[in-house]
N, C-alpha and C positions, 0 to 999 in steps of 0.2 A: 597557503593561499587564503585570503579572506573568503569565508563561506558564502557571503553575499555576492561576491564577484565570481563564484564558481560557475562555469558554463552550464552545469546541470540546473543550478538554481535559477538562472536567467531564463533558461528554456522552460522550466517547469512553472515559473511565475507567469510568463507570457502565454504558454499553451493552456494552462488551467483557466485563465480569464477568457481566452479566445474561445475555448470550448463552451465556457459558461454563457458567453454572449450569443454565440451561434445557436446553441440549443434553445436558449430562451427566445431569441428572435424568431426562430423557425417554429417554435411551439413543440419541438421534438421531445423536450424533457421538462417534466414538471417535478422539481426536486424539493424535498423537505428535509431539514436536518434537526437532529435532537441531541442535546447534551454536548455541544462543542466543547472540547477540553481546553483548559488553559495550557499554552505551550511556553515552557521556560527555555530560553535559548542556551542556558548553561547546563541543561540536562540532555541526556541521550534518550531517544524514543524508538519503540518498536510497535508498529501498528499490526494487529492481528485480526484478520478479516475472513469472512466467507467469500466465495468467488462464484459469480454468476455471469459476468459479462467481460468481453475484452476491454471495456471502458472502465472497469472497476477502480484501477489505480488512479486514473485521471479525475473521475468524479468524486473520489474519496476526499479530495482536498478543495474541490470547487466551492463548497459552502463557507470556507474560511475567508475572512478578510485578508487582504494581501499582506498586511503586516504580520499576521499570524502564520500564514503559509511561509513567509520568509524565515520565521524562527525555526520551522521544521525542516526546511530545505537545506542542503540537497536531499532528496528522497530517492531511495533505491529499492528495487523489488526483483525477486526471482522470476524468471519466465522459462518456458519450455525452449530447448534448443531448436525445435521445429518452428517455433514462432521467431526466435531471436536471429537465427541464421537465414535471413531472407533479405529481400531488397529493402525492407523496412528497418534493417539493423541500425543505420545511423540515427533514425528518429527514436527507435526503442532505447538505444544507448544514451542519447541526449535526455530522454525521459526518465533515465535512472535504471533501466532494465539491465539485468545480467543473467547469463544462462545458468540453469541448474547443472548442466554438464558441459564439459569441453573435451576435446581430444588431447589438449596439452597436458603433459604429465604433471602431477602435483597439484593440479587445480581441484578445489572442492568448494562448492557454493556456500556451505555452512561456514567454512573458514573465511571465505570472502565477506560474508555478512558480518561476521564477528569483527573483522578488520574495519569495515565501514563504521560500525558502532563505535569502536575504539578511536576512530578518527572523527568522532563527534558528528556523524551523519545519521540520517534517519533510515530505518529499514521497514518495509512493508512485507508481510509474509501471509500466504494463504495456506494454512496447515493441511487443508484437504488436497492441495497440489494441483487441482484442475477445477474447471468450472463444473458445478454440480448442484443438484437440488439439496435442500436441507436434510442432513443426516444420512445421505446416500453413500457418501465416500468417507472412509475412516480417516481420521486426522493422523498426519505423520509427526514424528518426534523432532524434526529439524528445528522447530521454534524453541523447544526446550534446550537443545544443544547450543543454539545461538545465544540465548539469554545466559545460560551457565557459562559459556565460554567468554563472554564479554568481561573486560577488566573492571568495569564499573557497571553494575546492574542497571539496565535501561528501564525507563518508565514504560509500562505496558498500557497500550490503549486498544480496547476491543472495538471493532467496527462491524455493524450489521448492515449489509447492503440488501435492501428488499426491493427488487425490481417488479414492476407490474406492467405488462405489455397491454396497453389499451387498444392499439392498432399498429399497423406497419409503421406509421409516421408519428406515433405518439407513445411516450413511455412515462410512467410515473415511478419515482424513486424516493424511498425513505432511507436516510442514512442516519443511524444511531451510533453514538459513541459513548464509551464508559471507560474510566480508569479502572484497572484490574489490579487487585492486590491478593488474589487467591493462589491456589496451587499452581506451580509451574508445570502444568500438565496439558498437552495439546487437546486431549478430549474434553477435559474440564473447561478449557477455554472456549471450544466450539459450542459446548452446551450453554455457557454463559452468553456467547454471541447470539445464538438463536433465541435466547430468552429476552433479548433487548427489544 
């Protein structure tokens, strides 16, 4: 299937722009982006990020022009079964979410992520595994296993999401991106992310 006609791509393009317009119109989110990376549609990408909000995956791509988002889509990300298997599952699935665990025999989230990369789709991963403050939660090795398992090594983009709660109805967000060519080590990646 043409990646640009993929149902995930269509949903992600529309939802990212809708969230951008709504948050700007209401004044809820004041977002600044730094170092937007060039996206080559012929390459595979894995975005490695810290995790502070349920909105992280969606805001991560809001600063990109639509034509650049389309090059990265469809985007997929791991999420907790506690979040995935709820009434929101259809929306999470359309948004590219897949659970870290299933009851189905033989399912492994890391293997699924590798398969997505091999199918020329983008993967987002939060090595800390859950929402956390900087440096509080140790990074897990899943990102290393995904990169090592891919048939073609993906381009690695580090993302630092720096949320600042101004009030209940207003947030500031700085999103910094950087291409990464260092050691394939989750802890080293997280140190580099927090240094952005």
